[in-house]
Phi, psi and omega in degrees: 000316177294325179296321175299314180294322178294322177295321179299317178299317181295317177298315178295327177292319176295316180297320180294321176300317179292324177296320182290320178293332181283334183294144176281149178293138182277349181089006181260165175104205186282338186277356188278315187081014175100348175250145179262106185273339183251056187283323183245052180275185178288122185265322182299313182295322179296322179297314182295313179295322179293315177296321175297320177299310179298321176297313181295320177298320176293322179294323177298316184295312185297314182294320178297320175296320178296319178298315182298317181295315182293320181292323181287328182283338180080012179264010186293293183209165179268358180297329183288327180291328178291321178292317178297320177294323177292320179297320180292329182278346178280130181287149180291140177290154177290147176301153179292134177081011180287332180272343186277131178274152181291341180280341181289336184272129176291146183287316180232145178289144180282135179241151179274113181264000179279140181277146181242000000 
């Protein structure tokens, strides 16, 4: 179930990206320089694309919240319990340097005293 919802979020994200790329620039923001050059543009297409963008954004929020609720309740899938049981069965690794004896490490580093 969670996998299906994650796939839906990915599809909605791709769709909202395409909706945003297809829209005409409105002339607002930092790129305008103070003048509105697209004052009498096509209005109907912009309205449909803008409503589609807002709808997809709402769907992304709703599906993301659903994923969170399902994951917290633990009724999503049984795959996580298999992973948890496998992690519990793996032995813990030994600490770093537990096998090295103190005599194996040289006291001072060797330096090259010859001149080149």
